[in-house]
Structures are given as C-alpha cells and as structure tokens.
TISE-747905 format. One record per atom (N, C-alpha, C, O): residue in three letters; z, y, x negated. Coordinates in steps of 0.1 Angstrom, whole numbers, padded with zeros to 4 digits, always signed. Each point is the difference from the previous one (the first is absolute). Last residue first. Example, Ala and Ser with C-alpha at 12.3 -4.5 7.8 and 13.67 -1.06 7.14 Angstrom:
2
SER+0071-0022-0128SER+0000+0011-0009SER+0008+0011+0008SER+0001+0011-0005ALA-0002-0068+0002ALA+0000+0012+0009ALA+0000+0012-0009ALA+0007+0000-0010
***
This chain:
119
UNK+0194-0028-0137UNK-0001+0011-0009UNK+0009-0007-0013UNK+0001+0007-0010UNK-0036-0026+0045UNK+0011-0001-0002UNK+0005+0009-0010UNK-0009+0002-0008UNK-0031-0019+0046UNK+0007+0010-0011UNK+0012-0001-0001UNK+0008+0000+0010UNK-0033-0020+0028UNK-0005-0005-0011UNK+0002+0010-0013UNK-0009+0001-0008UNK+0021+0002+0056UNK+0010-0007-0007UNK-0006-0007-0012UNK+0005-0010-0004UNK-0026+0042+0034UNK+0016+0005-0001UNK+0009-0008-0011UNK+0010+0004-0007UNK-0059-0013+0015UNK+0002+0013-0007UNK+0016+0003-0002UNK+0005+0006-0010UNK-0017-0042+0036UNK-0005-0004-0010UNK+0002+0010-0010UNK+0005-0003-0011UNK-0004+0012+0056UNK+0012-0009-0004UNK+0002+0001-0015UNK+0009+0006-0006UNK-0046+0013+0025UNK+0010+0011+0000UNK+0015-0009-0005UNK+0009+0005-0007UNK-0048-0027+0015UNK-0004+0007-0013UNK+0012+0008-0003UNK+0004+0003-0011UNK-0007-0027+0052UNK+0001-0011-0012UNK+0001+0010-0014UNK+0007-0002-0009UNK-0020+0024+0050UNK+0014-0004+0000UNK+0005-0012-0013UNK+0011-0001-0005UNK-0056+0021+0012UNK+0010+0010-0003UNK+0013-0006-0001UNK+0008+0002-0009UNK-0037-0034+0024UNK-0003+0004-0014UNK+0009+0011-0003UNK+0007-0002-0010UNK-0008-0012+0056UNK+0007-0007-0010UNK+0000+0003-0013UNK+0010-0001-0006UNK-0032+0028+0035UNK+0016+0005+0000UNK+0006-0013-0008UNK+0009+0002-0008UNK-0053-0006+0013UNK+0001+0013-0010UNK+0019+0001+0001UNK+0008+0002-0009UNK-0029-0034+0038UNK-0001-0004-0016UNK+0003+0008-0007UNK+0005-0003-0011UNK-0003+0017+0057UNK+0009-0009-0003UNK-0001-0006-0017UNK+0010+0000-0007UNK-0043+0032+0026UNK+0015+0004-0001UNK+0008-0008-0002UNK+0009+0004-0008UNK-0053-0015+0021UNK+0001+0003-0015UNK+0012+0005-0003UNK+0005-0004-0011UNK-0014-0007+0054UNK-0002-0010-0005UNK+0000+0003-0017UNK+0000-0009-0008UNK+0006+0041+0041UNK+0012-0008-0005UNK-0003-0011-0003UNK+0009-0007+0000UNK-0031+0052+0013UNK-0003-0010-0013UNK+0010-0010-0004UNK+0003-0002-0012UNK+0014+0038+0045UNK-0011-0001-0009UNK-0003-0010-0011UNK+0007-0003-0010UNK+0029+0016+0046UNK-0008-0011+0003UNK-0015+0001-0008UNK-0010-0005+0004UNK+0053+0032-0006UNK-0009+0006+0006UNK-0014-0010+0005UNK-0010+0004+0005UNK+0053-0020-0027UNK+0003+0009+0011UNK-0013+0005+0008UNK-0001-0001+0013UNK-0007-0018-0055UNK+0007-0009+0008UNK-0001+0009+0013UNK-0010+0002+0006UNK+0005+0022-0041UNK-0014-0003+0004UNK+0005-0011+0010UNK-0005+0001+0011UNK+0039+0020-0030UNK-0005+0008+0010UNK-0014-0004+0006UNK-0005+0005+0010UNK+0027-0028-0045UNK+0012-0003+0012UNK-0008+0011+0009UNK+0000-0003+0012UNK-0021+0004-0053UNK-0002-0014+0008UNK+0007-0001+0013UNK-0005-0005+0010UNK+0013+0041-0039UNK-0014+0001+0006UNK-0002-0013+0008UNK-0005-0001+0012UNK+0044+0003-0038UNK+0000+0006+0010UNK-0012+0004+0007UNK+0002+0003+0012UNK+0001-0031-0049UNK+0007-0006+0011UNK+0001+0011+0012UNK+0000-0004+0011UNK-0021+0018-0051UNK-0009-0009+0006UNK+0007-0007+0014UNK-0006-0002+0011UNK+0034+0028-0039UNK-0013+0009+0009UNK-0008-0007+0009UNK-0003+0003+0011UNK+0029-0025-0045UNK+0010+0006+0011UNK-0006+0007+0011UNK+0003+0000+0012UNK-0026-0016-0049UNK+0001-0008+0006UNK+0010+0005+0012UNK-0001-0004+0012UNK-0007+0034-0047UNK-0012-0005+0005UNK+0003-0011+0008UNK-0008+0003+0009UNK+0047+0008-0032UNK-0009+0011+0010UNK-0009-0001+0008UNK+0000+0002+0012UNK+0013-0034-0046UNK+0008+0000+0012UNK-0001+0011+0011UNK+0001-0001+0012UNK-0025-0001-0054UNK-0004-0011+0008UNK+0010-0002+0011UNK-0004-0007+0010UNK+0009+0041-0039UNK-0012+0004+0007UNK-0001-0014+0010UNK-0004+0001+0012UNK+0041-0002-0041UNK-0001+0009+0007UNK-0011+0005+0011UNK+0002+0006+0010UNK+0000-0041-0046UNK+0008-0002+0011UNK+0001+0010+0012UNK-0001-0003+0012UNK-0019+0004-0059UNK-0011-0004+0009UNK+0011-0004+0016UNK-0006+0000+0011UNK+0021+0019-0055UNK-0007+0009+0006UNK-0009-0005+0013UNK-0006+0008+0007UNK+0038-0030-0041UNK+0005+0004+0014UNK-0009+0007+0007UNK+0002+0000+0012UNK-0017-0042-0048UNK+0007+0015-0002UNK+0005+0006+0016UNK-0003-0006+0010UNK-0019-0042-0027UNK+0019+0004+0002UNK+0004+0012-0003UNK+0011+0003-0005UNK-0059-0019+0007UNK+0006+0005-0013UNK+0016-0002-0001UNK+0007+0000-0010UNK-0031-0010+0050UNK-0006-0009-0010UNK+0008+0003-0011UNK+0006-0010-0006UNK+0000+0039+0037UNK+0009-0011+0002UNK-0006-0011-0010UNK+0008-0008-0006UNK-0034+0046+0004UNK+0015+0006-0001UNK+0011-0012+0000UNK+0009+0000-0008UNK-0054-0003+0023UNK-0001-0002-0014UNK+0017+0005-0007UNK+0005-0004-0010UNK-0017+0009+0056UNK+0000-0015-0001UNK+0003-0002-0017UNK+0008-0009-0005UNK-0017+0053+0022UNK+0015-0008+0001UNK+0001-0012+0000UNK+0011-0005-0001UNK-0053+0023-0004UNK+0012+0004-0009UNK+0012-0003+0000UNK+0007-0004-0009UNK-0036-0004+0044UNK-0006-0008-0014UNK+0011+0002-0011UNK+0007-0009-0005UNK-0006+0036+0044UNK+0005-0013+0004UNK-0003-0010-0012UNK+0007-0010-0002UNK-0026+0052+0001UNK+0017+0000+0000UNK+0006-0012+0002UNK+0011-0003-0005UNK-0058+0006+0011UNK+0004+0003-0015UNK+0014+0002-0001UNK+0006-0002-0011UNK-0023-0001+0055UNK-0003-0013-0008UNK+0006+0000-0016UNK+0006-0009-0006UNK-0005+0050+0032UNK+0010-0011+0006UNK-0001-0013-0008UNK+0010-0006-0006UNK-0040+0041-0001UNK+0012+0004-0006UNK+0010-0014+0002UNK+0007-0006-0008UNK-0050+0004+0027UNK+0001-0003-0014UNK+0013+0005-0006UNK+0004-0007-0009UNK-0007+0015+0055UNK-0001-0014-0002UNK-0001-0004-0016UNK+0007-0009-0004UNK-0009+0054+0020UNK+0012-0004+0002UNK-0001-0015-0006UNK+0007-0003-0009UNK-0048+0024+0011UNK+0009+0001-0010UNK+0013-0006-0001UNK+0005-0005-0010UNK-0032-0001+0045UNK-0007-0009-0011UNK+0011+0004-0012UNK+0006-0009-0007UNK+0001+0032+0048UNK+0003-0012+0001UNK-0003-0009-0012UNK+0007-0009-0003UNK-0023+0053+0007UNK+0013+0001-0005UNK+0005-0014+0000UNK+0006-0003-0009UNK-0051+0008+0021UNK+0002+0000-0016UNK+0014+0002-0001UNK+0005-0004-0011UNK-0016+0003+0055UNK-0003-0013-0007UNK+0003+0003-0016UNK+0007-0007-0006UNK-0001+0044+0031UNK+0009-0008+0003UNK-0001-0013-0006UNK+0009-0006-0004UNK-0046+0035+0001UNK+0015+0003-0007UNK+0012-0007-0002UNK+0006-0001-0011UNK-0050-0004+0043UNK+0002-0008-0014UNK+0012+0005-0010UNK+0006-0008-0007UNK-0016+0003+0059UNK+0009+0008-0009UNK+0000-0003-0012UNK+0010-0006-0006UNK-0037-0018+0037UNK+0002+0012+0005UNK+0008+0011-0006UNK-0002+0012+0003UNK-0033-0054-0014UNK+0012+0003-0004UNK+0003+0016+0005UNK-0004+0010-0006UNK-0029-0053+0016UNK+0003+0013+0000UNK+0011+0002-0004UNK+0008-0008+0004UNK-0026-0036-0025UNK+0003+0005+0016UNK+0001+0016-0002UNK+0001+0005-0011UNK-0013-0036-0030UNK-0005-0006+0013UNK+0003+0005+0012UNK-0006-0005+0010UNK+0026+0021-0051UNK-0014+0001-0002UNK-0008-0010+0012UNK-0013+0001+0000UNK+0060+0006-0002UNK-0005+0013-0003UNK-0014+0000+0001UNK-0007+0008+0007UNK+0032-0048-0006UNK-0002+0008+0013UNK-0008+0012-0002UNK-0010+0003+0007UNK+0023-0026-0047UNK-0013-0008+0007UNK-0002+0007+0013UNK-0012+0002+0004UNK+0050+0013-0026UNK-0009+0005-0006UNK-0017-0005+0006UNK-0011+0006+0000UNK+0055-0022+0016UNK-0004+0014+0003UNK-0010+0004-0006UNK-0007+0007+0007UNK+0021-0049-0017UNK-0008+0001+0011UNK+0000+0014+0006UNK-0008+0002+0009UNK+0025-0007-0050UNK-0015-0006-0001UNK-0003+0000+0013UNK-0011+0003+0002UNK+0056+0008-0007UNK-0008+0009-0003UNK-0014-0004-0002UNK-0008+0010-0001UNK+0038-0043+0015UNK-0002+0011+0010UNK-0009+0009-0004UNK-0010+0002+0007UNK+0022-0031-0038UNK-0012-0007+0009UNK+0001+0009+0011UNK-0011+0001+0005UNK+0044+0013-0034UNK-0012+0000-0006UNK-0014-0007+0006UNK-0011+0003-0003UNK+0057-0008+0017UNK-0003+0016+0000UNK-0015+0000-0007UNK-0009+0007+0005UNK+0030-0048-0007UNK-0006+0003+0014UNK-0004+0015+0001UNK-0009+0003+0007UNK+0023-0015-0050UNK-0012-0006+0006UNK-0001+0000+0013UNK-0012+0001+0003UNK+0052+0011-0019UNK-0010+0009-0003UNK-0013-0003+0003UNK-0007+0008+0006UNK+0042-0033+0005UNK+0000+0010+0009UNK-0012+0011-0004UNK-0007+0008+0008UNK+0018-0048-0034UNK-0008-0004+0013UNK+0001+0013+0008UNK-0010+0001+0008UNK+0034+0003-0046UNK-0015+0000-0004UNK-0007-0005+0013UNK-0011+0004+0001UNK+0056-0001+0003UNK-0004+0013+0001UNK-0016+0002-0004UNK-0007+0009+0003UNK+0031-0050+0000UNK-0003+0004+0009UNK-0005+0013+0001UNK-0006+0003+0010UNK+0016-0027-0050UNK-0012-0007+0009UNK-0002+0008+0012UNK-0011+0002+0004UNK+0047+0013-0029UNK-0011+0004-0007UNK-0014-0008+0006UNK-0011+0006+0000UNK+0053-0015+0017UNK+0000+0013+0001UNK-0015+0005-0008UNK-0007+0008+0006UNK+0027-0050-0010UNK-0007+0003+0012UNK-0002+0012+0003UNK-0007+0001+0010UNK+0026-0010-0050UNK-0011-0007-0001UNK-0009+0001+0013UNK-0013-0001+0001UNK+0057+0017-0001UNK-0006+0008-0008UNK-0013-0006+0000UNK-0009+0007+0006UNK+0042-0036+0018UNK-0005+0016+0005UNK-0007+0008-0007UNK-0006+0007+0007UNK+0021-0042-0030UNK-0012-0007+0009UNK-0005+0013+0009UNK-0012+0004+0001UNK+0045+0003-0034UNK-0013-0002-0006UNK-0010-0006+0011UNK-0012+0001+0000UNK+0059+0008+0009UNK-0007+0014-0001UNK-0015-0004-0006UNK-0010+0007+0002UNK+0048-0037+0026UNK-0008+0000-0011UNK-0011+0010-0003UNK-0011-0002+0005UNK+0060-0007+0021UNK-0016+0003+0002UNK-0005+0002-0014UNK+0004+0007-0009
***
C-alpha cells in the first residue's frame, strides 16, 4: 500500500469534512435569525461544538499534510464516532438520504487516516 496516496486522501477528506461542518454551522446561524429558537442555549452549544469539531478536523489534516502523527488519532476517533452515529441514524430511518453519503465520507476518511501514516 502506498501511504502517500492515503495521506493525501486523508488531507483532502478531512478538509471536506471540516467544510461540511462549517456549512452546517452557517445554516444553524442563518436559522437562528430566521426562525423561532426554542432552546437558544442548546443552539449556542451546537454551534460551539461545531466550531471546535471543524477546527479539530482541519488541524488533523494539517498534521497529515506535514507528516506528523498528531493528526491520526483525532481523525480516526472522529470518523469512528461518525460511523456509529450514521449506523443509528440508518437504523432509526432518520434523514437516510443524507446519512449514506456521510457514511461513505466517514468510511473513506477513516480508511485513509488508518493507512496514511507510517512510522
């Protein structure tokens, strides 16, 4: 296996994931001003969690880009969690149209992160 291919793939896929989270954050911020928010503190918590998550994924991609080991564990952990969440979303029938593409993205990123680093 060529670790350079997986490393470059991990960089790209992690940045795509960070961009997806940022797009969701923009939607949440837009929804804050255009609709009635029942639980504003919960929404603020989701926005802050999304900012931390997107930032973490971006810095994990920087670690892969630079060939450092600090990007691997957060990438594997985040995508493992994403696969678990996607599994339960599929089982529950929630937003299945979005769940399958996100599952494929998380799986591809997880595989790239696992094989994109050599000691």
